[in-house]
N, CA, C and O atoms as a Maestro MAE file, in Angstrom:
{
 s_m_m2io_version
 :::
 2.0.0
}

f_m_ct {
 s_m_title
 :::
 protein
 m_atom[160] {
  # First column is atom index #
  i_m_mmod_type
  r_m_x_coord
  r_m_y_coord
  r_m_z_coord
  i_m_residue_number
  s_m_chain_name
  s_m_pdb_residue_name
  s_m_pdb_atom_name
  i_m_atomic_number
  :::
  1 25 19.320 -26.708 15.064 1 A "UNK " " N  " 7
  2 3 17.931 -26.838 15.489 1 A "UNK " " CA " 6
  3 2 17.018 -26.079 14.531 1 A "UNK " " C  " 6
  4 15 17.378 -25.018 14.019 1 A "UNK " " O  " 8
  5 25 15.879 -26.617 14.307 2 A "UNK " " N  " 7
  6 3 14.890 -25.970 13.455 2 A "UNK " " CA " 6
  7 2 13.872 -25.307 14.365 2 A "UNK " " C  " 6
  8 15 13.120 -25.983 15.067 2 A "UNK " " O  " 8
  9 25 13.849 -23.984 14.349 3 A "UNK " " N  " 7
  10 3 12.989 -23.248 15.261 3 A "UNK " " CA " 6
  11 2 11.896 -22.490 14.509 3 A "UNK " " C  " 6
  12 15 12.065 -22.096 13.355 3 A "UNK " " O  " 8
  13 25 10.772 -22.300 15.198 4 A "UNK " " N  " 7
  14 3 9.710 -21.461 14.657 4 A "UNK " " CA " 6
  15 2 10.067 -20.008 14.930 4 A "UNK " " C  " 6
  16 15 11.057 -19.727 15.605 4 A "UNK " " O  " 8
  17 25 9.267 -19.085 14.411 5 A "UNK " " N  " 7
  18 3 9.535 -17.671 14.634 5 A "UNK " " CA " 6
  19 2 9.415 -17.291 16.104 5 A "UNK " " C  " 6
  20 15 9.990 -16.292 16.538 5 A "UNK " " O  " 8
  21 25 8.664 -18.089 16.880 6 A "UNK " " N  " 7
  22 3 8.510 -17.788 18.306 6 A "UNK " " CA " 6
  23 2 9.587 -18.462 19.159 6 A "UNK " " C  " 6
  24 15 9.599 -18.312 20.381 6 A "UNK " " O  " 8
  25 25 10.498 -19.209 18.506 7 A "UNK " " N  " 7
  26 3 11.618 -19.801 19.229 7 A "UNK " " CA " 6
  27 2 11.382 -21.213 19.714 7 A "UNK " " C  " 6
  28 15 12.219 -21.770 20.424 7 A "UNK " " O  " 8
  29 25 10.254 -21.805 19.344 8 A "UNK " " N  " 7
  30 3 9.985 -23.189 19.731 8 A "UNK " " CA " 6
  31 2 10.518 -24.139 18.659 8 A "UNK " " C  " 6
  32 15 10.726 -23.744 17.512 8 A "UNK " " O  " 8
  33 25 10.734 -25.387 19.047 9 A "UNK " " N  " 7
  34 3 11.174 -26.401 18.097 9 A "UNK " " CA " 6
  35 2 10.073 -26.659 17.071 9 A "UNK " " C  " 6
  36 15 8.922 -26.898 17.435 9 A "UNK " " O  " 8
  37 25 10.428 -26.610 15.796 10 A "UNK " " N  " 7
  38 3 9.448 -26.859 14.738 10 A "UNK " " CA " 6
  39 2 9.333 -28.355 14.498 10 A "UNK " " C  " 6
  40 15 10.082 -28.926 13.705 10 A "UNK " " O  " 8
  41 25 8.384 -28.990 15.191 11 A "UNK " " N  " 7
  42 3 8.257 -30.445 15.113 11 A "UNK " " CA " 6
  43 2 7.916 -30.930 13.710 11 A "UNK " " C  " 6
  44 15 8.415 -31.969 13.276 11 A "UNK " " O  " 8
  45 25 7.077 -30.195 13.002 12 A "UNK " " N  " 7
  46 3 6.688 -30.623 11.654 12 A "UNK " " CA " 6
  47 2 7.898 -30.662 10.732 12 A "UNK " " C  " 6
  48 15 8.060 -31.609 9.963 12 A "UNK " " O  " 8
  49 25 8.747 -29.645 10.801 13 A "UNK " " N  " 7
  50 3 9.921 -29.610 9.928 13 A "UNK " " CA " 6
  51 2 10.958 -30.634 10.359 13 A "UNK " " C  " 6
  52 15 11.634 -31.213 9.509 13 A "UNK " " O  " 8
  53 25 11.101 -30.872 11.665 14 A "UNK " " N  " 7
  54 3 12.009 -31.909 12.151 14 A "UNK " " CA " 6
  55 2 11.544 -33.273 11.656 14 A "UNK " " C  " 6
  56 15 12.355 -34.096 11.231 14 A "UNK " " O  " 8
  57 25 10.217 -33.513 11.713 15 A "UNK " " N  " 7
  58 3 9.671 -34.789 11.257 15 A "UNK " " CA " 6
  59 2 9.941 -34.989 9.774 15 A "UNK " " C  " 6
  60 15 10.318 -36.083 9.354 15 A "UNK " " O  " 8
  61 25 9.749 -33.937 8.974 16 A "UNK " " N  " 7
  62 3 10.013 -34.034 7.534 16 A "UNK " " CA " 6
  63 2 11.466 -34.432 7.283 16 A "UNK " " C  " 6
  64 15 11.747 -35.314 6.470 16 A "UNK " " O  " 8
  65 25 12.390 -33.768 7.994 17 A "UNK " " N  " 7
  66 3 13.810 -34.072 7.813 17 A "UNK " " CA " 6
  67 2 14.121 -35.501 8.258 17 A "UNK " " C  " 6
  68 15 14.877 -36.207 7.590 17 A "UNK " " O  " 8
  69 25 13.539 -35.932 9.391 18 A "UNK " " N  " 7
  70 3 13.781 -37.288 9.886 18 A "UNK " " CA " 6
  71 2 13.304 -38.320 8.869 18 A "UNK " " C  " 6
  72 15 14.016 -39.278 8.567 18 A "UNK " " O  " 8
  73 25 12.095 -38.121 8.341 19 A "UNK " " N  " 7
  74 3 11.546 -39.078 7.381 19 A "UNK " " CA " 6
  75 2 12.336 -39.085 6.080 19 A "UNK " " C  " 6
  76 15 12.352 -40.088 5.366 19 A "UNK " " O  " 8
  77 25 12.993 -37.968 5.769 20 A "UNK " " N  " 7
  78 3 13.804 -37.891 4.562 20 A "UNK " " CA " 6
  79 2 15.200 -38.491 4.788 20 A "UNK " " C  " 6
  80 15 16.007 -38.567 3.861 20 A "UNK " " O  " 8
  81 25 15.471 -38.910 6.014 21 A "UNK " " N  " 7
  82 3 16.766 -39.522 6.314 21 A "UNK " " CA " 6
  83 2 17.850 -38.518 6.651 21 A "UNK " " C  " 6
  84 15 19.029 -38.869 6.696 21 A "UNK " " O  " 8
  85 25 17.466 -37.270 6.888 22 A "UNK " " N  " 7
  86 3 18.460 -36.238 7.166 22 A "UNK " " CA " 6
  87 2 18.839 -36.179 8.643 22 A "UNK " " C  " 6
  88 15 19.810 -35.517 9.009 22 A "UNK " " O  " 8
  89 25 18.072 -36.873 9.496 23 A "UNK " " N  " 7
  90 3 18.360 -36.899 10.925 23 A "UNK " " CA " 6
  91 2 18.578 -38.352 11.334 23 A "UNK " " C  " 6
  92 15 17.790 -39.231 10.988 23 A "UNK " " O  " 8
  93 25 19.656 -38.591 12.075 24 A "UNK " " N  " 7
  94 3 19.994 -39.948 12.499 24 A "UNK " " CA " 6
  95 2 19.347 -40.232 13.851 24 A "UNK " " C  " 6
  96 15 19.444 -39.419 14.770 24 A "UNK " " O  " 8
  97 25 18.688 -41.379 13.974 25 A "UNK " " N  " 7
  98 3 18.105 -41.805 15.236 25 A "UNK " " CA " 6
  99 2 19.200 -42.433 16.099 25 A "UNK " " C  " 6
  100 15 19.647 -43.549 15.831 25 A "UNK " " O  " 8
  101 25 19.626 -41.714 17.129 26 A "UNK " " N  " 7
  102 3 20.725 -42.194 17.965 26 A "UNK " " CA " 6
  103 2 20.310 -43.336 18.883 26 A "UNK " " C  " 6
  104 15 21.168 -43.991 19.474 26 A "UNK " " O  " 8
  105 25 19.006 -43.586 19.015 27 A "UNK " " N  " 7
  106 3 18.543 -44.660 19.872 27 A "UNK " " CA " 6
  107 2 18.169 -45.910 19.074 27 A "UNK " " C  " 6
  108 15 17.592 -46.847 19.627 27 A "UNK " " O  " 8
  109 25 18.490 -45.929 17.794 28 A "UNK " " N  " 7
  110 3 18.163 -47.084 16.964 28 A "UNK " " CA " 6
  111 2 18.915 -48.310 17.473 28 A "UNK " " C  " 6
  112 15 20.062 -48.206 17.906 28 A "UNK " " O  " 8
  113 25 18.266 -49.466 17.419 29 A "UNK " " N  " 7
  114 3 18.882 -50.679 17.953 29 A "UNK " " CA " 6
  115 2 19.924 -51.273 17.008 29 A "UNK " " C  " 6
  116 15 20.823 -51.992 17.444 29 A "UNK " " O  " 8
  117 25 19.802 -50.975 15.718 30 A "UNK " " N  " 7
  118 3 20.774 -51.526 14.780 30 A "UNK " " CA " 6
  119 2 21.869 -50.501 14.475 30 A "UNK " " C  " 6
  120 15 21.626 -49.298 14.576 30 A "UNK " " O  " 8
  121 25 23.064 -50.954 14.107 31 A "UNK " " N  " 7
  122 3 24.166 -50.021 13.839 31 A "UNK " " CA " 6
  123 2 23.857 -49.139 12.633 31 A "UNK " " C  " 6
  124 15 23.031 -49.476 11.784 31 A "UNK " " O  " 8
  125 25 24.542 -48.006 12.585 32 A "UNK " " N  " 7
  126 3 24.336 -47.064 11.486 32 A "UNK " " CA " 6
  127 2 24.786 -47.665 10.162 32 A "UNK " " C  " 6
  128 15 25.773 -48.398 10.098 32 A "UNK " " O  " 8
  129 25 24.054 -47.345 9.119 33 A "UNK " " N  " 7
  130 3 24.430 -47.792 7.776 33 A "UNK " " CA " 6
  131 2 24.760 -46.561 6.954 33 A "UNK " " C  " 6
  132 15 24.051 -45.556 7.013 33 A "UNK " " O  " 8
  133 25 25.832 -46.640 6.190 34 A "UNK " " N  " 7
  134 3 26.191 -45.532 5.311 34 A "UNK " " CA " 6
  135 2 25.469 -45.737 3.989 34 A "UNK " " C  " 6
  136 15 25.625 -46.768 3.335 34 A "UNK " " O  " 8
  137 25 24.686 -44.753 3.610 35 A "UNK " " N  " 7
  138 3 23.909 -44.846 2.377 35 A "UNK " " CA " 6
  139 2 24.393 -43.770 1.409 35 A "UNK " " C  " 6
  140 15 24.461 -42.591 1.756 35 A "UNK " " O  " 8
  141 25 24.721 -44.184 0.219 36 A "UNK " " N  " 7
  142 3 25.182 -43.230 -0.776 36 A "UNK " " CA " 6
  143 2 24.002 -42.474 -1.351 36 A "UNK " " C  " 6
  144 15 22.997 -43.077 -1.726 36 A "UNK " " O  " 8
  145 25 24.121 -41.138 -1.423 37 A "UNK " " N  " 7
  146 3 23.054 -40.321 -1.999 37 A "UNK " " CA " 6
  147 2 23.102 -40.396 -3.531 37 A "UNK " " C  " 6
  148 15 22.148 -39.995 -4.197 37 A "UNK " " O  " 8
  149 25 24.193 -40.899 -4.087 38 A "UNK " " N  " 7
  150 3 24.325 -40.971 -5.534 38 A "UNK " " CA " 6
  151 2 23.568 -42.153 -6.129 38 A "UNK " " C  " 6
  152 15 23.299 -42.184 -7.329 38 A "UNK " " O  " 8
  153 25 23.225 -43.128 -5.283 39 A "UNK " " N  " 7
  154 3 22.537 -44.317 -5.791 39 A "UNK " " CA " 6
  155 2 21.159 -43.943 -6.347 39 A "UNK " " C  " 6
  156 15 20.388 -43.239 -5.694 39 A "UNK " " O  " 8
  157 25 20.863 -44.413 -7.539 40 A "UNK " " N  " 7
  158 3 19.564 -44.096 -8.080 40 A "UNK " " CA " 6
  159 2 19.598 -44.028 -9.533 40 A "UNK " " C  " 6
  160 15 18.573 -43.768 -10.163 40 A "UNK " " O  " 8
  :::
 }
 m_bond[159] {
  # First column is bond index #
  i_m_from
  i_m_to
  i_m_order
  :::
  1 1 2 1
  2 2 3 1
  3 3 4 2
  4 3 5 1
  5 5 6 1
  6 6 7 1
  7 7 8 2
  8 7 9 1
  9 9 10 1
  10 10 11 1
  11 11 12 2
  12 11 13 1
  13 13 14 1
  14 14 15 1
  15 15 16 2
  16 15 17 1
  17 17 18 1
  18 18 19 1
  19 19 20 2
  20 19 21 1
  21 21 22 1
  22 22 23 1
  23 23 24 2
  24 23 25 1
  25 25 26 1
  26 26 27 1
  27 27 28 2
  28 27 29 1
  29 29 30 1
  30 30 31 1
  31 31 32 2
  32 31 33 1
  33 33 34 1
  34 34 35 1
  35 35 36 2
  36 35 37 1
  37 37 38 1
  38 38 39 1
  39 39 40 2
  40 39 41 1
  41 41 42 1
  42 42 43 1
  43 43 44 2
  44 43 45 1
  45 45 46 1
  46 46 47 1
  47 47 48 2
  48 47 49 1
  49 49 50 1
  50 50 51 1
  51 51 52 2
  52 51 53 1
  53 53 54 1
  54 54 55 1
  55 55 56 2
  56 55 57 1
  57 57 58 1
  58 58 59 1
  59 59 60 2
  60 59 61 1
  61 61 62 1
  62 62 63 1
  63 63 64 2
  64 63 65 1
  65 65 66 1
  66 66 67 1
  67 67 68 2
  68 67 69 1
  69 69 70 1
  70 70 71 1
  71 71 72 2
  72 71 73 1
  73 73 74 1
  74 74 75 1
  75 75 76 2
  76 75 77 1
  77 77 78 1
  78 78 79 1
  79 79 80 2
  80 79 81 1
  81 81 82 1
  82 82 83 1
  83 83 84 2
  84 83 85 1
  85 85 86 1
  86 86 87 1
  87 87 88 2
  88 87 89 1
  89 89 90 1
  90 90 91 1
  91 91 92 2
  92 91 93 1
  93 93 94 1
  94 94 95 1
  95 95 96 2
  96 95 97 1
  97 97 98 1
  98 98 99 1
  99 99 100 2
  100 99 101 1
  101 101 102 1
  102 102 103 1
  103 103 104 2
  104 103 105 1
  105 105 106 1
  106 106 107 1
  107 107 108 2
  108 107 109 1
  109 109 110 1
  110 110 111 1
  111 111 112 2
  112 111 113 1
  113 113 114 1
  114 114 115 1
  115 115 116 2
  116 115 117 1
  117 117 118 1
  118 118 119 1
  119 119 120 2
  120 119 121 1
  121 121 122 1
  122 122 123 1
  123 123 124 2
  124 123 125 1
  125 125 126 1
  126 126 127 1
  127 127 128 2
  128 127 129 1
  129 129 130 1
  130 130 131 1
  131 131 132 2
  132 131 133 1
  133 133 134 1
  134 134 135 1
  135 135 136 2
  136 135 137 1
  137 137 138 1
  138 138 139 1
  139 139 140 2
  140 139 141 1
  141 141 142 1
  142 142 143 1
  143 143 144 2
  144 143 145 1
  145 145 146 1
  146 146 147 1
  147 147 148 2
  148 147 149 1
  149 149 150 1
  150 150 151 1
  151 151 152 2
  152 151 153 1
  153 153 154 1
  154 154 155 1
  155 155 156 2
  156 155 157 1
  157 157 158 1
  158 158 159 1
  159 159 160 2
  :::
 }
}
């Protein structure tokens, strides 16, 4: 969990990680896809 200094969930940092693909959406309707980080 990403917490602030006061112990609350840091929504801004969670959002950054989610948008970067570091957090998996478990409620997504389509199956998970494995993406290679080496591609590029």
